[in-house]
KEKE-3310 file (N, C-alpha, C; in steps of 0.2 Angstrom, whole numbers, plus 5000, padded with zeros to 4 digits):
npx = (5142:5155:5159:5163:5169:5160:5162:5168:5156:5155:5152:5137:5133:5134:5145:5150:5146:5150:5148:5143:5149:5148:5151:5164:5165:5167:5160:5147:5141:5129:5121:5122:5110:5102:5107:5103:5089:5089:5092:5081:5070:5074:5079:5068:5065:5065:5079:5092:5085:5087:5092:5091:5096:5093:5097:5093:5098:5097:5110:5117:5119:5117:5121:5116:5118:5111:5112:5102:5108:5109:5112:5118:5121:5125:5136:5133:5136:5124:5118:5115:5108:5094:5077:5060:5048:5034:5019:5024:5026:5014:5016:5024:5016:5007:5015:5017:5004:5004:5013:5007:4996:5002:5007:4996:4989:4979:4967:4965:4952:4946:4934:4933:4926:4927:4939:4937:4930:4919:4904:4905:4901:4897:4902:4899:4890:4876:4876:4889:4904:4918:4934:4950:4958:4951:4955:4969:4969:4963:4949:4939:4929:4931:4934:4947:4954:4950:4937:4935:4948:4952:4944:4937:4949:4958:4970:4987:4993:5006:5011:5001:4996:5000:4993:4983:4976:4974:4962:4955:4953:4945:4934:4930:4927:4916:4907:4906:4909:4907:4904:4909:4907:4902:4910:4924:4921:4925:4940:4947:4958:4965:4971:4967:4962:4974:4981:4972:4973:4986:4985:4975:4983:4993:4985:4981:4993:4997:5008:5018:5018:5031:5038:5033:5037:5051:5053:5047:5051:5062:5074:5075:5079:5090:5089:5095:5094:5082:5066:5052:5054:5058:5067:5078:5084:5086:5098:5103:5094:5089:5085:5068:5059:5047:5033:5037:5051:5057:5063:5055:5043:5045:5035:5025:5018:5005:5001:4989:4989:5001:5004:5000:5010:5022:5036:5054:5068:5082:5092:5100:5094:5081:5084:5087:5075:5068:5074:5071:5059:5062:5065:5059:5046:5034:5029:5032:5027:5013:5008:5009:5000:4986:4972:4962:4955:4957:4956:4959:4976:4979:4980:4977:4986:4990:4992:5003:5003:4999:5006:5000:5004:5000:5008:5020:5030:5023:5023:5027:5023:5024:5022:5026:5023:5026:5025:5037:5044:5046:5044:5048:5045:5048:5047:5052:5048:5050:5061:5070:5074:5074:5069:5073:5069:5072:5068:5069:5058:5043:5027:5017:5022:5022:5028:5030:5027:5036:5046:5040:5039:5052:5056:5050:5054:5068:5067:5062:5074:5082:5091)
npy = (5106:5098:5100:5089:5083:5072:5054:5045:5038:5022:5014:5016:5016:5003:4996:5000:5002:5013:5025:5037:5050:5055:5070:5067:5055:5039:5028:5031:5031:5028:5013:4996:4991:5003:5009:5000:5002:5016:5013:5006:5014:5026:5023:5023:5035:5051:5054:5065:5069:5077:5073:5077:5072:5070:5062:5060:5057:5060:5071:5068:5068:5062:5067:5066:5067:5066:5064:5058:5048:5042:5028:5027:5033:5049:5057:5072:5087:5094:5098:5111:5116:5124:5120:5119:5117:5115:5109:5106:5117:5120:5115:5124:5135:5131:5131:5145:5148:5142:5149:5162:5158:5154:5166:5173:5179:5174:5161:5144:5141:5152:5159:5159:5169:5180:5187:5195:5210:5210:5200:5182:5171:5158:5152:5142:5127:5118:5125:5125:5134:5138:5136:5142:5131:5121:5125:5122:5108:5103:5101:5109:5109:5116:5117:5109:5118:5135:5134:5144:5148:5141:5145:5159:5166:5163:5153:5149:5134:5130:5138:5140:5147:5160:5172:5172:5182:5193:5200:5191:5181:5187:5189:5176:5172:5181:5179:5167:5156:5140:5126:5109:5100:5098:5109:5102:5089:5080:5075:5083:5086:5103:5115:5128:5130:5130:5140:5151:5151:5155:5168:5174:5175:5184:5195:5198:5201:5211:5210:5203:5186:5181:5190:5185:5171:5172:5180:5172:5159:5156:5165:5163:5150:5149:5147:5151:5150:5149:5154:5163:5170:5171:5178:5179:5167:5162:5160:5149:5139:5123:5117:5114:5100:5096:5085:5078:5078:5089:5106:5115:5128:5139:5139:5153:5163:5173:5182:5177:5164:5159:5152:5139:5134:5140:5140:5139:5129:5121:5106:5107:5117:5112:5102:5108:5113:5101:5096:5106:5101:5091:5095:5101:5112:5123:5130:5122:5110:5111:5110:5096:5090:5079:5082:5077:5062:5053:5040:5023:5022:5034:5050:5068:5082:5099:5103:5093:5077:5062:5046:5032:5017:5003:5000:5005:5020:5036:5043:5058:5067:5075:5079:5087:5096:5103:5110:5106:5100:5088:5084:5076:5074:5065:5060:5053:5058:5054:5046:5054:5055:5056:5058:5068:5072:5080:5084:5087:5081:5081:5085:5080:5069:5052:5043:5050:5048:5039:5046:5049:5035:5031:5040:5035:5022:5023:5029:5018:5011:5016:5014)
npz = (4373:4363:4346:4336:4320:4309:4308:4293:4282:4275:4260:4259:4273:4276:4282:4295:4313:4318:4311:4313:4323:4340:4348:4350:4356:4353:4358:4358:4346:4332:4333:4325:4323:4323:4312:4302:4303:4298:4285:4281:4281:4274:4261:4253:4250:4240:4228:4233:4244:4260:4277:4294:4309:4327:4341:4358:4374:4390:4394:4383:4365:4349:4333:4317:4299:4283:4265:4252:4240:4223:4223:4236:4253:4258:4269:4279:4287:4296:4307:4311:4300:4292:4293:4287:4300:4300:4306:4318:4324:4331:4344:4350:4350:4359:4370:4371:4375:4387:4394:4395:4403:4415:4418:4422:4412:4403:4403:4401:4399:4394:4383:4366:4359:4367:4364:4353:4346:4338:4335:4334:4320:4323:4336:4345:4350:4353:4366:4370:4371:4361:4368:4373:4376:4368:4356:4356:4359:4348:4348:4345:4335:4324:4306:4296:4288:4284:4272:4262:4258:4247:4237:4237:4239:4230:4231:4230:4229:4230:4240:4251:4262:4261:4258:4267:4278:4292:4289:4281:4290:4300:4292:4289:4303:4306:4296:4290:4298:4304:4314:4315:4325:4342:4353:4362:4362:4352:4344:4331:4319:4317:4307:4305:4318:4326:4320:4324:4338:4340:4334:4342:4354:4350:4348:4361:4367:4359:4350:4337:4330:4328:4337:4349:4350:4350:4362:4372:4371:4361:4364:4378:4378:4371:4357:4344:4330:4326:4319:4312:4302:4285:4278:4287:4287:4275:4267:4274:4274:4270:4254:4251:4244:4232:4229:4218:4219:4215:4217:4230:4234:4248:4262:4268:4281:4288:4303:4306:4303:4308:4320:4317:4309:4306:4309:4307:4310:4317:4320:4332:4339:4342:4350:4362:4364:4367:4378:4387:4391:4399:4411:4427:4425:4425:4414:4403:4407:4408:4394:4391:4399:4400:4391:4384:4378:4364:4358:4363:4368:4363:4369:4371:4374:4377:4362:4361:4356:4364:4366:4373:4382:4390:4405:4401:4399:4394:4378:4371:4357:4340:4323:4308:4292:4277:4260:4256:4266:4279:4296:4312:4330:4344:4361:4377:4392:4405:4404:4399:4385:4367:4350:4336:4320:4305:4288:4270:4264:4255:4262:4254:4247:4243:4252:4263:4277:4281:4288:4301:4305:4305:4315:4327:4327:4329:4342:4349:4349:4358:4373)
capx = (5145:5160:5156:5168:5167:5157:5166:5166:5152:5158:5147:5130:5131:5134:5150:5152:5142:5153:5147:5141:5152:5145:5155:5171:5165:5166:5155:5140:5139:5123:5122:5121:5102:5099:5109:5098:5083:5090:5092:5074:5065:5077:5080:5062:5064:5068:5086:5093:5082:5092:5089:5095:5094:5096:5095:5094:5098:5099:5114:5121:5116:5120:5118:5118:5116:5112:5109:5101:5111:5105:5113:5121:5120:5131:5135:5133:5136:5119:5115:5113:5105:5088:5072:5053:5045:5027:5014:5027:5025:5009:5018:5027:5010:5004:5020:5015:4998:5005:5017:5001:4992:5006:5008:4989:4986:4973:4965:4963:4944:4943:4930:4936:4922:4929:4944:4935:4926:4913:4901:4907:4895:4895:4907:4896:4886:4873:4878:4896:4908:4925:4939:4957:4960:4949:4959:4975:4969:4959:4942:4935:4924:4932:4936:4954:4956:4944:4936:4936:4955:4953:4939:4937:4955:4963:4976:4992:4995:5013:5012:4994:4994:5003:4988:4977:4978:4969:4956:4952:4951:4940:4928:4928:4924:4910:4902:4907:4911:4903:4907:4907:4905:4901:4917:4926:4918:4928:4946:4947:4964:4963:4976:4963:4961:4980:4983:4968:4976:4992:4982:4972:4989:4996:4980:4981:5000:4999:5014:5018:5020:5038:5040:5031:5041:5057:5053:5045:5054:5069:5079:5077:5082:5096:5088:5097:5093:5074:5062:5047:5056:5061:5073:5083:5088:5086:5104:5105:5088:5089:5080:5063:5058:5040:5031:5041:5058:5060:5064:5048:5043:5045:5028:5025:5012:5004:5000:4982:4990:5008:5004:4999:5015:5027:5043:5059:5073:5087:5092:5103:5089:5076:5087:5086:5067:5066:5077:5067:5053:5065:5066:5053:5045:5027:5027:5033:5023:5006:5005:5009:4995:4981:4966:4956:4956:4954:4955:4964:4983:4980:4978:4979:4988:4989:4997:5006:4999:5002:5005:5000:5004:4999:5014:5025:5030:5020:5027:5024:5026:5021:5025:5025:5024:5024:5025:5044:5047:5043:5047:5044:5049:5045:5051:5050:5050:5053:5068:5074:5076:5070:5072:5071:5070:5070:5069:5066:5053:5037:5022:5013:5025:5018:5032:5032:5025:5042:5049:5037:5040:5059:5057:5047:5059:5074:5066:5062:5080:5086:5091)
capy = (5100:5099:5098:5086:5081:5065:5049:5044:5033:5019:5010:5017:5014:4995:4992:5001:5005:5020:5029:5044:5051:5060:5073:5064:5049:5034:5023:5034:5031:5024:5006:4993:4991:5009:5010:4996:5006:5021:5011:5003:5020:5032:5021:5024:5043:5053:5056:5072:5070:5078:5072:5079:5068:5071:5056:5063:5053:5065:5077:5065:5069:5060:5071:5063:5071:5061:5066:5052:5048:5037:5021:5027:5038:5053:5060:5079:5090:5098:5099:5118:5118:5126:5116:5121:5112:5114:5109:5105:5124:5121:5114:5130:5139:5129:5134:5152:5148:5140:5155:5167:5155:5154:5173:5175:5184:5171:5155:5139:5140:5158:5158:5162:5175:5185:5190:5199:5215:5208:5194:5177:5169:5152:5150:5138:5122:5115:5128:5124:5138:5136:5139:5141:5123:5117:5127:5119:5101:5101:5099:5116:5108:5120:5112:5109:5125:5139:5132:5149:5148:5138:5147:5166:5169:5161:5151:5146:5128:5130:5142:5141:5152:5167:5178:5172:5187:5195:5202:5185:5177:5191:5188:5170:5172:5185:5178:5160:5151:5135:5121:5103:5096:5102:5110:5098:5082:5076:5077:5084:5091:5109:5120:5134:5131:5131:5147:5155:5151:5160:5175:5177:5177:5190:5201:5199:5204:5216:5208:5198:5179:5181:5193:5181:5165:5175:5182:5167:5153:5155:5168:5160:5143:5150:5144:5156:5148:5147:5160:5162:5175:5167:5182:5179:5161:5160:5157:5143:5135:5117:5118:5110:5096:5094:5078:5075:5078:5095:5112:5117:5135:5140:5142:5159:5164:5179:5181:5174:5157:5158:5148:5133:5130:5145:5141:5136:5128:5116:5100:5109:5121:5108:5098:5113:5114:5095:5096:5110:5097:5086:5099:5103:5119:5124:5132:5116:5104:5111:5108:5089:5087:5076:5086:5074:5055:5052:5033:5019:5023:5041:5056:5074:5087:5106:5103:5087:5070:5057:5039:5028:5010:5000:4997:5009:5027:5040:5046:5064:5068:5079:5080:5093:5095:5108:5107:5104:5097:5084:5084:5073:5074:5061:5060:5050:5063:5051:5043:5060:5053:5057:5058:5073:5071:5085:5082:5090:5077:5085:5082:5077:5064:5046:5040:5055:5045:5036:5051:5047:5028:5031:5043:5030:5016:5025:5030:5011:5008:5019:5010)
capz = (4370:4358:4339:4331:4313:4308:4305:4287:4281:4269:4256:4261:4280:4277:4286:4302:4317:4320:4305:4315:4329:4344:4353:4351:4360:4349:4361:4357:4339:4330:4333:4319:4323:4321:4305:4298:4303:4294:4278:4279:4280:4270:4255:4249:4249:4234:4228:4235:4251:4266:4283:4300:4315:4334:4346:4364:4380:4395:4391:4377:4359:4343:4328:4310:4293:4277:4259:4249:4233:4218:4226:4242:4257:4259:4276:4279:4294:4295:4314:4311:4294:4294:4289:4290:4304:4299:4311:4325:4327:4336:4351:4352:4351:4366:4376:4372:4379:4394:4397:4396:4408:4421:4420:4423:4407:4400:4406:4396:4399:4391:4377:4360:4357:4372:4361:4347:4347:4334:4336:4329:4317:4326:4341:4350:4347:4359:4372:4372:4367:4360:4373:4371:4377:4363:4350:4357:4358:4342:4350:4344:4331:4318:4300:4296:4286:4281:4265:4257:4256:4241:4233:4236:4239:4224:4235:4227:4233:4231:4246:4252:4268:4260:4257:4272:4283:4298:4286:4278:4296:4302:4287:4291:4309:4306:4291:4287:4303:4306:4318:4313:4331:4348:4356:4368:4362:4347:4341:4324:4318:4313:4306:4307:4326:4328:4318:4327:4344:4339:4332:4349:4359:4347:4349:4368:4369:4354:4347:4332:4333:4329:4343:4355:4351:4352:4369:4377:4370:4358:4367:4384:4378:4367:4351:4340:4323:4325:4318:4307:4296:4280:4276:4292:4287:4268:4265:4277:4273:4266:4249:4251:4238:4231:4229:4213:4221:4213:4222:4232:4236:4255:4264:4272:4285:4292:4310:4306:4303:4310:4325:4315:4305:4302:4312:4304:4315:4316:4325:4338:4343:4344:4356:4367:4366:4369:4384:4392:4393:4403:4418:4430:4423:4424:4407:4398:4410:4406:4388:4391:4403:4396:4391:4380:4375:4357:4357:4367:4366:4361:4372:4368:4378:4374:4357:4361:4355:4369:4364:4379:4382:4397:4408:4398:4399:4389:4373:4368:4350:4335:4317:4304:4285:4272:4253:4254:4272:4284:4303:4318:4336:4349:4367:4383:4396:4411:4403:4396:4379:4362:4343:4331:4313:4300:4282:4265:4260:4254:4265:4249:4244:4245:4257:4269:4283:4283:4293:4307:4306:4307:4322:4332:4327:4333:4349:4352:4349:4364:4379)
cpx = (5150:5157:5161:5165:5164:5162:5164:5162:5154:5152:5140:5128:5131:5139:5150:5147:5144:5153:5146:5144:5148:5150:5161:5171:5163:5161:5148:5138:5132:5125:5120:5113:5099:5101:5104:5091:5083:5089:5085:5070:5068:5078:5074:5061:5067:5076:5086:5089:5088:5088:5094:5092:5097:5093:5098:5093:5101:5103:5118:5116:5120:5117:5120:5114:5117:5109:5108:5104:5107:5106:5118:5119:5126:5130:5136:5133:5130:5115:5112:5110:5097:5083:5065:5051:5038:5023:5017:5027:5019:5010:5021:5021:5007:5009:5019:5009:4999:5009:5012:4997:4995:5007:5001:4986:4980:4972:4963:4956:4941:4940:4933:4933:4924:4935:4943:4930:4919:4910:4903:4901:4892:4901:4905:4891:4883:4875:4885:4900:4915:4929:4946:4960:4957:4953:4966:4975:4965:4953:4937:4929:4925:4935:4944:4957:4949:4943:4936:4943:4956:4948:4939:4944:4960:4969:4980:4994:5002:5015:5005:4992:4997:4999:4983:4979:4973:4962:4952:4949:4945:4933:4925:4924:4917:4905:4901:4908:4906:4906:4904:4904:4905:4908:4918:4924:4921:4935:4946:4953:4963:4969:4973:4963:4968:4982:4979:4970:4982:4990:4979:4978:4992:4992:4981:4988:5001:5006:5013:5020:5027:5041:5039:5036:5048:5058:5052:5049:5061:5074:5080:5080:5088:5095:5089:5096:5086:5071:5057:5049:5060:5068:5079:5087:5088:5092:5106:5099:5089:5083:5074:5062:5050:5039:5035:5048:5061:5060:5057:5049:5042:5038:5029:5018:5011:5002:4993:4983:4997:5008:5003:5005:5021:5034:5048:5065:5078:5088:5095:5098:5083:5078:5086:5079:5065:5068:5074:5061:5056:5066:5059:5052:5038:5025:5027:5029:5016:5004:5005:5004:4989:4975:4960:4959:4953:4952:4960:4971:4984:4977:4980:4981:4986:4994:5000:5001:5003:5000:5006:5000:5004:5006:5020:5024:5026:5025:5024:5027:5021:5025:5023:5026:5022:5025:5032:5047:5043:5047:5044:5049:5045:5050:5048:5053:5053:5060:5073:5077:5071:5073:5069:5073:5068:5072:5066:5061:5046:5031:5017:5016:5022:5022:5034:5031:5032:5046:5046:5039:5048:5060:5055:5052:5065:5073:5065:5069:5085:5086:5091)
cpy = (5102:5097:5095:5084:5074:5061:5048:5038:5029:5014:5010:5014:5007:4993:4994:5004:5011:5025:5036:5045:5056:5063:5070:5058:5043:5029:5025:5035:5027:5017:5003:4992:4997:5011:5006:4999:5012:5019:5009:5009:5025:5030:5023:5031:5045:5054:5064:5074:5071:5077:5074:5075:5070:5065:5059:5057:5057:5070:5074:5066:5066:5064:5067:5066:5066:5065:5059:5052:5043:5030:5021:5033:5043:5057:5068:5082:5095:5099:5107:5121:5119:5122:5120:5115:5111:5114:5107:5112:5124:5119:5120:5135:5137:5131:5141:5152:5147:5146:5160:5164:5156:5161:5176:5180:5181:5165:5150:5139:5147:5156:5162:5169:5181:5189:5195:5204:5214:5201:5188:5173:5162:5149:5145:5133:5119:5118:5128:5129:5136:5140:5139:5134:5120:5119:5123:5112:5098:5098:5105:5114:5112:5115:5113:5115:5129:5137:5138:5151:5146:5140:5155:5169:5168:5158:5148:5140:5127:5134:5145:5146:5159:5172:5178:5176:5188:5197:5196:5181:5180:5190:5181:5169:5176:5182:5171:5154:5146:5129:5114:5098:5100:5103:5105:5091:5078:5079:5077:5089:5097:5114:5127:5135:5133:5138:5152:5156:5156:5167:5178:5179:5183:5196:5203:5203:5210:5216:5203:5191:5178:5184:5188:5175:5167:5176:5177:5161:5153:5159:5165:5153:5143:5147:5150:5156:5147:5154:5158:5167:5172:5171:5181:5172:5158:5157:5151:5137:5129:5118:5112:5106:5095:5087:5074:5075:5085:5101:5114:5125:5135:5142:5148:5160:5171:5177:5177:5166:5155:5152:5141:5130:5135:5145:5137:5135:5123:5111:5102:5113:5117:5103:5102:5113:5107:5094:5100:5106:5092:5089:5100:5110:5119:5126:5126:5110:5105:5109:5100:5086:5085:5080:5082:5067:5054:5045:5029:5020:5030:5046:5062:5079:5094:5106:5096:5081:5065:5050:5035:5021:5007:4997:5001:5016:5030:5043:5052:5066:5073:5079:5086:5092:5101:5106:5105:5101:5093:5083:5079:5073:5070:5060:5056:5054:5060:5049:5049:5058:5055:5058:5065:5072:5077:5083:5087:5086:5081:5081:5079:5071:5057:5042:5045:5053:5041:5040:5049:5040:5028:5034:5038:5024:5017:5026:5023:5009:5011:5015:5014)
cpz = (4364:4351:4335:4325:4313:4306:4298:4286:4274:4266:4259:4268:4281:4282:4293:4306:4320:4315:4307:4322:4333:4349:4355:4354:4356:4351:4360:4350:4338:4330:4326:4318:4320:4314:4300:4297:4298:4286:4276:4277:4275:4263:4250:4248:4243:4234:4229:4242:4256:4272:4289:4306:4321:4338:4353:4370:4386:4392:4385:4371:4353:4338:4321:4305:4287:4271:4255:4242:4229:4221:4232:4246:4258:4266:4275:4286:4293:4302:4315:4305:4296:4290:4292:4294:4304:4305:4318:4328:4332:4343:4354:4354:4358:4371:4377:4376:4386:4398:4399:4402:4415:4423:4422:4418:4404:4404:4400:4394:4396:4385:4371:4358:4361:4369:4355:4349:4343:4336:4331:4327:4321:4330:4346:4347:4353:4366:4374:4367:4366:4365:4370:4371:4371:4356:4350:4356:4353:4343:4349:4340:4324:4312:4300:4293:4284:4274:4260:4255:4249:4236:4232:4236:4234:4227:4230:4231:4234:4238:4249:4257:4267:4261:4263:4278:4288:4294:4284:4284:4299:4298:4289:4298:4310:4302:4289:4292:4305:4309:4316:4319:4337:4351:4362:4368:4357:4345:4334:4322:4314:4313:4307:4314:4328:4326:4322:4335:4344:4338:4339:4354:4356:4349:4357:4370:4365:4352:4341:4334:4333:4335:4349:4356:4353:4359:4374:4377:4367:4361:4374:4384:4373:4360:4346:4333:4322:4324:4313:4301:4291:4278:4280:4290:4280:4265:4268:4277:4268:4261:4250:4244:4238:4230:4223:4214:4218:4218:4224:4234:4244:4256:4269:4275:4287:4299:4311:4306:4306:4315:4323:4311:4303:4304:4308:4310:4313:4321:4332:4343:4346:4349:4362:4369:4369:4377:4390:4395:4398:4410:4420:4429:4421:4417:4402:4401:4408:4399:4387:4395:4399:4397:4388:4378:4369:4356:4361:4364:4363:4365:4369:4374:4375:4368:4356:4360:4360:4367:4371:4378:4389:4399:4406:4399:4393:4384:4370:4361:4346:4329:4314:4297:4282:4265:4251:4260:4276:4290:4308:4324:4341:4355:4373:4389:4403:4410:4400:4390:4373:4355:4339:4324:4308:4293:4277:4260:4260:4258:4261:4246:4247:4251:4263:4276:4286:4288:4300:4309:4309:4314:4328:4333:4330:4340:4353:4353:4355:4370:4385)
residu = (UNK:UNK:UNK:UNK:UNK:UNK:UNK:UNK:UNK:UNK:UNK:UNK:UNK:UNK:UNK:UNK:UNK:UNK:UNK:UNK:UNK:UNK:UNK:UNK:UNK:UNK:UNK:UNK:UNK:UNK:UNK:UNK:UNK:UNK:UNK:UNK:UNK:UNK:UNK:UNK:UNK:UNK:UNK:UNK:UNK:UNK:UNK:UNK:UNK:UNK:UNK:UNK:UNK:UNK:UNK:UNK:UNK:UNK:UNK:UNK:UNK:UNK:UNK:UNK:UNK:UNK:UNK:UNK:UNK:UNK:UNK:UNK:UNK:UNK:UNK:UNK:UNK:UNK:UNK:UNK:UNK:UNK:UNK:UNK:UNK:UNK:UNK:UNK:UNK:UNK:UNK:UNK:UNK:UNK:UNK:UNK:UNK:UNK:UNK:UNK:UNK:UNK:UNK:UNK:UNK:UNK:UNK:UNK:UNK:UNK:UNK:UNK:UNK:UNK:UNK:UNK:UNK:UNK:UNK:UNK:UNK:UNK:UNK:UNK:UNK:UNK:UNK:UNK:UNK:UNK:UNK:UNK:UNK:UNK:UNK:UNK:UNK:UNK:UNK:UNK:UNK:UNK:UNK:UNK:UNK:UNK:UNK:UNK:UNK:UNK:UNK:UNK:UNK:UNK:UNK:UNK:UNK:UNK:UNK:UNK:UNK:UNK:UNK:UNK:UNK:UNK:UNK:UNK:UNK:UNK:UNK:UNK:UNK:UNK:UNK:UNK:UNK:UNK:UNK:UNK:UNK:UNK:UNK:UNK:UNK:UNK:UNK:UNK:UNK:UNK:UNK:UNK:UNK:UNK:UNK:UNK:UNK:UNK:UNK:UNK:UNK:UNK:UNK:UNK:UNK:UNK:UNK:UNK:UNK:UNK:UNK:UNK:UNK:UNK:UNK:UNK:UNK:UNK:UNK:UNK:UNK:UNK:UNK:UNK:UNK:UNK:UNK:UNK:UNK:UNK:UNK:UNK:UNK:UNK:UNK:UNK:UNK:UNK:UNK:UNK:UNK:UNK:UNK:UNK:UNK:UNK:UNK:UNK:UNK:UNK:UNK:UNK:UNK:UNK:UNK:UNK:UNK:UNK:UNK:UNK:UNK:UNK:UNK:UNK:UNK:UNK:UNK:UNK:UNK:UNK:UNK:UNK:UNK:UNK:UNK:UNK:UNK:UNK:UNK:UNK:UNK:UNK:UNK:UNK:UNK:UNK:UNK:UNK:UNK:UNK:UNK:UNK:UNK:UNK:UNK:UNK:UNK:UNK:UNK:UNK:UNK:UNK:UNK:UNK:UNK:UNK:UNK:UNK:UNK:UNK:UNK:UNK:UNK:UNK:UNK:UNK:UNK:UNK:UNK:UNK:UNK:UNK:UNK:UNK:UNK:UNK:UNK:UNK:UNK:UNK:UNK:UNK:UNK:UNK:UNK:UNK:UNK:UNK:UNK:UNK:UNK:UNK:UNK:UNK:UNK:UNK:UNK:UNK:UNK:UNK:UNK:UNK:UNK:UNK:UNK:UNK:UNK:UNK:UNK:UNK:UNK:UNK:UNK:UNK:UNK:UNK:UNK)
# end
């Protein structure tokens, strides 16, 4: 696709429905309804918030970049600017799992305990062992995080996963592991489980998480700006903002937790990832298959959350957040359409959920 400049936005997106140009085709600009939606959800966010948006319909993509000023929106060309994507990384971890399954390296039914040379303190409850599927769909029974992160390790909440390494994870598994529910019976979101899944795949392949996502996802899809390595993108990383709107420290991860939230990416790369889900591909199809029903209207795949509505196509989505960023991706695979929103709104900011609301509102606007 050609990358032409954005058209100028006048008076805070009020006047023209042609505020954002797409690939040189003026007929594919944001509509007035979509611009009203942007105003509705973005005006409530802090000054200096930067947002990168991609709207996908088949092979057509609208890119829009906004920085929020005190009393206006400013257009910025940021389709290739890097943001932390937080827990959206878990979907990539599930694609790694699918790659391993389709290559015969592992099965989703493999038990967690089989990947360790030492006995796990509590990997089962009522005779049900944690499986790789349970880690991917958040039915493992594991807590959201290892509680010792906030006590014995002296975690810095500005970068909470930085020092949680393989040694800390092994200590938890051997001596502190305790399940809250029987594996496979209840959805309970777990960063610990997502990180553990990535770690198990690293152990199995004897590679780092960065090596795995590059080999199995980023390089095959041409996602040249995506990485877990902060040093590679530091000069192009949009500065995160904490809950007060000040500059936030970037979150860093070891392989013990990388699978839960370590990836950094941009709008263009995430479009490539989304569109890989629009083609018939066993590796990308498996993570979207329903594995658990949490409640009416919400099923869980391997990583993907599935929004179901009677008589309508399923929506596959996931969001992500770190101390300085908030991200959301939602897509209708049958219609080959979707929305990607990257922002430097802190996941601890009171209005961070507006990123998700904006994502779904824009998706509803696609015809």
